Z-matrix of the N, CA and C atoms (Angstrom, degrees):
N
C 1 1.439
C 2 1.521 1 108.77
N 3 1.300 2 115.02 1 135.22
C 4 1.459 3 121.04 2 -179.49
C 5 1.516 4 109.14 3 -95.42
N 6 1.325 5 115.12 4 132.15
C 7 1.461 6 120.32 5 176.71
C 8 1.512 7 108.80 6 -124.78
N 9 1.288 8 115.68 7 129.98
C 10 1.459 9 122.52 8 178.03
C 11 1.517 10 107.44 9 -119.96
N 12 1.325 11 115.96 10 125.37
C 13 1.451 12 119.39 11 174.40
C 14 1.518 13 107.49 12 -106.70
N 15 1.323 14 116.28 13 122.16
C 16 1.468 15 117.91 14 -179.26
C 17 1.521 16 110.67 15 -67.06
N 18 1.318 17 115.77 16 137.45
C 19 1.454 18 120.99 17 177.87
C 20 1.524 19 109.04 18 -75.57
N 21 1.295 20 116.27 19 156.99
C 22 1.461 21 121.00 20 -177.42
C 23 1.521 22 109.93 21 -61.28
N 24 1.321 23 116.41 22 124.14
C 25 1.448 24 122.21 23 177.95
C 26 1.526 25 113.88 24 79.14
N 27 1.336 26 117.91 25 7.00
C 28 1.467 27 121.06 26 -179.24
C 29 1.528 28 109.42 27 -82.16
N 30 1.324 29 117.66 28 130.92
C 31 1.463 30 119.86 29 178.47
C 32 1.528 31 111.61 30 -65.56
N 33 1.312 32 115.78 31 154.07
C 34 1.458 33 121.63 32 -179.27
C 35 1.526 34 110.77 33 -61.44
N 36 1.328 35 116.87 34 -36.64
C 37 1.466 36 120.76 35 -178.81
C 38 1.529 37 110.99 36 -61.63
N 39 1.320 38 117.28 37 -39.81
C 40 1.466 39 121.19 38 -179.82
C 41 1.534 40 109.87 39 -69.59
N 42 1.319 41 116.58 40 -40.43
C 43 1.464 42 120.42 41 178.12
C 44 1.522 43 110.53 42 -63.52
N 45 1.318 44 116.49 43 -42.97
C 46 1.461 45 120.76 44 178.60
C 47 1.528 46 110.88 45 -63.36
N 48 1.333 47 116.77 46 -39.81
C 49 1.461 48 120.50 47 178.74
C 50 1.538 49 110.48 48 -64.27
N 51 1.343 50 118.34 49 -40.60
C 52 1.473 51 121.04 50 176.30
C 53 1.522 52 110.71 51 -62.22
N 54 1.346 53 116.50 52 -41.29
C 55 1.466 54 121.39 53 178.52
C 56 1.525 55 111.32 54 -61.39
N 57 1.343 56 116.34 55 -44.77
C 58 1.458 57 120.64 56 -179.79
C 59 1.524 58 111.49 57 -63.76
N 60 1.330 59 117.34 58 -39.75
C 61 1.460 60 120.91 59 178.82
C 62 1.521 61 111.08 60 -63.70
N 63 1.313 62 116.67 61 -41.95
C 64 1.470 63 120.17 62 179.49
C 65 1.518 64 110.22 63 -65.82
N 66 1.340 65 116.94 64 -41.86
C 67 1.469 66 120.56 65 177.49
C 68 1.517 67 110.85 66 -60.96
N 69 1.317 68 117.41 67 -41.44
C 70 1.466 69 121.49 68 -179.86
C 71 1.523 70 110.51 69 -66.33
N 72 1.320 71 117.06 70 -43.49
C 73 1.466 72 121.40 71 179.56
C 74 1.523 73 111.82 72 -62.69
N 75 1.318 74 116.07 73 -39.31
C 76 1.458 75 120.72 74 -178.91
C 77 1.529 76 112.68 75 -76.81
N 78 1.325 77 117.17 76 -16.53
C 79 1.458 78 120.90 77 179.34
C 80 1.517 79 113.38 78 83.13
N 81 1.300 80 117.44 79 19.18
C 82 1.463 81 121.67 80 -177.34
C 83 1.525 82 110.88 81 -68.63
N 84 1.313 83 117.22 82 -42.24
C 85 1.468 84 120.96 83 -178.72
C 86 1.527 85 109.55 84 -62.48
N 87 1.321 86 115.82 85 -44.73
C 88 1.462 87 120.57 86 -179.54
C 89 1.530 88 110.43 87 -62.28
N 90 1.323 89 116.62 88 -40.84
C 91 1.466 90 121.47 89 -179.85
C 92 1.528 91 111.13 90 -65.66
N 93 1.312 92 117.27 91 -40.82
C 94 1.468 93 121.41 92 179.87
C 95 1.527 94 110.02 93 -64.75
N 96 1.342 95 116.38 94 -44.13
C 97 1.461 96 119.63 95 179.08
C 98 1.516 97 110.74 96 -63.81
N 99 1.332 98 116.52 97 -37.27
C 100 1.461 99 120.91 98 -179.29
C 101 1.527 100 111.43 99 -65.52
N 102 1.318 101 116.91 100 -35.77
C 103 1.461 102 120.97 101 -177.98
C 104 1.525 103 112.87 102 -97.66
N 105 1.313 104 117.85 103 12.93
C 106 1.457 105 119.52 104 -177.57
C 107 1.525 106 111.79 105 -74.25
N 108 1.326 107 117.91 106 -18.32
C 109 1.464 108 120.90 107 176.77
C 110 1.522 109 108.29 108 -143.91
N 111 1.321 110 116.47 109 157.94
C 112 1.459 111 121.73 110 -178.32
C 113 1.517 112 110.00 111 -75.56
N 114 1.325 113 115.18 112 136.78
C 115 1.455 114 121.32 113 179.74
C 116 1.528 115 108.12 114 -124.90
N 117 1.324 116 116.39 115 124.71
C 118 1.460 117 119.54 116 -178.50
C 119 1.522 118 109.97 117 -72.85
N 120 1.335 119 115.71 118 165.47
C 121 1.461 120 120.32 119 -179.51
C 122 1.521 121 111.19 120 -62.09
N 123 1.333 122 116.63 121 -36.16
C 124 1.453 123 120.55 122 178.23
C 125 1.526 124 110.86 123 -64.50
N 126 1.311 125 117.79 124 -40.10
C 127 1.458 126 121.37 125 178.57
C 128 1.532 127 111.07 126 -66.44
N 129 1.319 128 117.23 127 -37.80
C 130 1.462 129 121.61 128 178.48
C 131 1.520 130 109.94 129 -63.84
N 132 1.344 131 116.17 130 -47.41
C 133 1.466 132 120.31 131 179.44
C 134 1.526 133 111.15 132 -61.36
N 135 1.326 134 116.29 133 -42.39
C 136 1.459 135 120.87 134 -179.31
C 137 1.529 136 110.82 135 -63.83
N 138 1.340 137 116.91 136 -43.55
C 139 1.457 138 121.27 137 179.68
C 140 1.530 139 110.94 138 -62.57
N 141 1.342 140 116.86 139 -43.07
C 142 1.461 141 120.56 140 179.25
C 143 1.526 142 111.46 141 -65.67
N 144 1.332 143 116.43 142 -39.64
C 145 1.461 144 120.53 143 179.60
C 146 1.525 145 110.96 144 -64.57
N 147 1.339 146 116.54 145 -45.01
C 148 1.459 147 120.48 146 178.85
C 149 1.531 148 111.72 147 -64.78
N 150 1.326 149 116.27 148 -35.92
C 151 1.456 150 120.18 149 177.85
C 152 1.533 151 110.45 150 -64.67
N 153 1.341 152 116.72 151 -40.82
C 154 1.462 153 120.52 152 178.28
C 155 1.520 154 111.12 153 -65.71
N 156 1.325 155 117.14 154 -38.62
C 157 1.466 156 120.82 155 178.78
C 158 1.526 157 110.16 156 -64.44
N 159 1.337 158 116.92 157 -45.85
C 160 1.466 159 120.62 158 179.27
C 161 1.529 160 111.21 159 -61.85
N 162 1.335 161 115.68 160 -40.29
C 163 1.464 162 120.30 161 -179.57
C 164 1.522 163 110.72 162 -63.81
N 165 1.329 164 117.12 163 -42.67
C 166 1.459 165 119.63 164 179.60
C 167 1.521 166 111.23 165 -67.84
N 168 1.328 167 117.40 166 -34.93
C 169 1.460 168 120.23 167 177.87
C 170 1.525 169 110.93 168 -66.19
N 171 1.320 170 116.59 169 -38.70
C 172 1.456 171 120.28 170 178.93
C 173 1.527 172 109.94 171 -66.40
N 174 1.337 173 117.17 172 -42.62
C 175 1.456 174 120.17 173 179.08
C 176 1.519 175 110.93 174 -63.90
N 177 1.319 176 117.42 175 -40.90
C 178 1.455 177 120.52 176 178.27
C 179 1.521 178 111.26 177 -67.01
N 180 1.318 179 117.31 178 -37.69
C 181 1.459 180 121.19 179 178.64
C 182 1.527 181 109.86 180 -65.78
N 183 1.329 182 117.73 181 -39.82
C 184 1.460 183 121.25 182 178.59
C 185 1.519 184 110.56 183 -64.16
N 186 1.329 185 117.51 184 -40.75
C 187 1.459 186 120.86 185 -179.91
C 188 1.520 187 110.89 186 -64.02
N 189 1.323 188 117.06 187 -43.21
C 190 1.462 189 119.83 188 -178.72
C 191 1.524 190 111.17 189 -71.84
N 192 1.317 191 116.86 190 -28.44
C 193 1.455 192 120.38 191 -179.93
C 194 1.530 193 110.57 192 -66.32
N 195 1.308 194 117.63 193 -35.75
C 196 1.450 195 121.61 194 -177.53
C 197 1.530 196 112.48 195 -97.53
N 198 1.321 197 116.76 196 11.97
C 199 1.448 198 120.24 197 176.42
C 200 1.514 199 113.95 198 78.52
N 201 1.304 200 117.63 199 17.58
C 202 1.459 201 121.26 200 -179.82
C 203 1.519 202 108.91 201 -105.72
N 204 1.299 203 116.55 202 85.51
C 205 1.454 204 118.57 203 177.46
C 206 1.523 205 108.46 204 -94.82
N 207 1.313 206 116.88 205 146.10
C 208 1.450 207 121.43 206 -176.29
C 209 1.527 208 111.58 207 -74.36
N 210 1.334 209 118.45 208 -22.84
C 211 1.448 210 121.32 209 -177.97
C 212 1.523 211 111.85 210 -87.44
N 213 1.313 212 117.94 211 -5.68
C 214 1.449 213 121.37 212 -177.56
C 215 1.519 214 110.10 213 -72.80
N 216 1.353 215 117.02 214 135.17
C 217 1.457 216 120.88 215 -179.70
C 218 1.519 217 111.34 216 -97.96
N 219 1.322 218 118.16 217 -1.24
C 220 1.457 219 121.33 218 179.73
C 221 1.523 220 109.12 219 -73.70
N 222 1.343 221 116.64 220 138.18
C 223 1.470 222 118.95 221 179.84
C 224 1.523 223 110.34 222 -71.81
N 225 1.309 224 117.25 223 154.30
C 226 1.461 225 119.70 224 -179.78
C 227 1.529 226 110.27 225 -68.27
N 228 1.323 227 115.04 226 149.46
C 229 1.453 228 119.43 227 179.07
C 230 1.516 229 109.95 228 -72.86
N 231 1.346 230 117.38 229 143.01
C 232 1.467 231 119.01 230 178.07
C 233 1.527 232 110.55 231 -69.65
N 234 1.320 233 114.45 232 148.49
C 235 1.453 234 119.28 233 179.24
C 236 1.518 235 110.47 234 -83.00
N 237 1.310 236 115.85 235 147.11
C 238 1.459 237 120.36 236 178.87
C 239 1.514 238 109.37 237 -75.66
N 240 1.307 239 115.52 238 139.63
C 241 1.468 240 120.37 239 175.38
C 242 1.513 241 107.65 240 -109.65
N 243 1.268 242 117.00 241 126.12
C 244 1.458 243 120.65 242 -176.75
C 245 1.483 244 110.30 243 -95.62
């Protein structure tokens, strides 16, 4: 449970903003949205599978963006030592 005590002379808007930041950091908003409707086991598995696919695509895109392809047989360039 999150408890916020307003500081002396602190406006309500600032206190509310601190509360929202703490809720966001703790992941409470995300958890509430996740449980706002019933999700079957098949839907959970499908969501996790799609998330893994997207994650792998992003990692592959990052590798190709920086010239690091997995099929390349060229050795990596040595790093400069200062």
